N, C-alpha and C positions, 0 to 999 in steps of 0.2 A: 540026615541024608542030604547030599548036595544036589541041587536042581541044575542040571546042565542046560536047561532050555535057555538060559541067559546067553549061552554061546551063539544061539541062532540070531538073537537080536544084535549081538556084537558083530557077527559076520555080515549081517545085512547092513549095518552102519559102516563097516569097513568097505563094503562094495559101493555104497553111495558116496563115501568119502573119496574113493578112488577116482571119481570124476574130476575132483580138484587136482589130483596128481596127473591125470591125462591131459587136462586143459589148463595149463598154467598161464599166468599173466604174460610173461615174456616181454620182448622189446616193444611190441605194439602198445601194451599197457603203460610202459614206462614213458612213452611219448605223449600220452594223453594229459590234458590239463585237469588236475585234481584239486579239490578244495584243501585248504590248509589243515582242516581237521581230519584228513585221511589218516587212519591208523598206520603205523609203520609196517612195512612188509613182513617183518619177522613175527608180528603179533597174530597174523591170520592163521598160521599153522598151529600155534600154541592154543589160541582160542577155539578153533574148530576141533582140535583133538579132544579138549575138555568137553566141548559141547556134544560131540558125537558119543562120547562115553556116557554122558547124562541122557542123551536121546535113547541109547540102547537100554539103560537101566529103567528109564521111564516106560519104554515099550514093554519091557519084561514085567514090570510091576502092573501095568494095565492088563497084560495078558493073564497074569496070575489072578488078578482080581475079577476080570470080566470075560476072559476067553475071547472068542470071535465076537466082536461087538463094534459099535460105532467108534469108540476110542481107538481100537486097533486098526480099523479101516482108515481113520484119519491119520494115524501114526504111519501106516504104510504109504498113504498118498503123499504125505509131507516128505517122506524119504525120497520118493521118485521125483517130486518137484524140486527138492533140494539138489539132487544129483544133476538135474537138467540145467541148473543155473550156470555152472562153469562152462558147459558145452555151448550154451547160448551166448554168454558174455565173452569168453576168451576163445572158444573154438569157432563159433560163427561170427563173432564180433557184432552181435546184434544186441546192442545195449537196450533198445526199445523192447524187444521180446524178453530179454533178461529182466527188465523192470516189471513187465506183466507177470513173469514167473515168480519174482520175489514178493510181489503183492499177493499172489495166490498162496505162496508159501506162508506168508504172515497170517492169512486167513485160516489156513489149515492148522497152523500151530495154535492159534487162538481157539479154534474149534476143538482141538484135542484137549487143551487146558480145561475148557468149559465142560466138555463131555466126560472127561475122566475124573474130574473133581469128586463127584459123588461116590465113586468106587475106590479111588486112590488119590488122596490129596498129595502124597509124596510124588507120584508120577506127574501130577499137575505142576507142583512146585519146581520139579526138575526142568520143566519146559519154560519157566519164566525167564531165566537168563538167555535162553535160545530166542525167545520172542524179542527181548531187548536187543540182542546182537543183530537179529534179522531186521529190526526196525532201523538200526544204524546202517546196515548193509543196503536196505532199500533207499534210504536217504542218499547214501553215497552213490549208488547205481544211478539214481535220478540226476544227481548233481553232475556226475561225470558225463552222462548222456547229454545233458543240456549244455555243458561247457565245450563239448566236442561234436557239434552237429555234422562236421565233415567226416567224422570217423564212424558215424552211426549208419 
């Protein structure tokens, strides 16, 4: 029998991802001084699509393994914090607050990995690429913020 509960996790991830569609980089971001190692613009949509699918599956696996639990609480919290980043960085143009947000996001992702590992190693492993990408995003956020003090 097919378990449709995964649809809930996919819908939640689509809702969080919509923040990136609402608050896009635009002309302001194009004018900012960015480091040479900034990923190409096209890569963000591709990477985030894959990551959000992995986030949804990881949440679903954690839910199936542990129900309402610390891992699910951390999973939900990281989704909210993730959605806030685009609003802070692109919508509000607050690179400083976006950096605080991405650091909190990193901690929540790491917390999910540690807390879910005993009940679902697959859910934990699905979050490892997410942690790597958010590490890069945090470094990029900080670098752009530092390179553009007039825009912060």
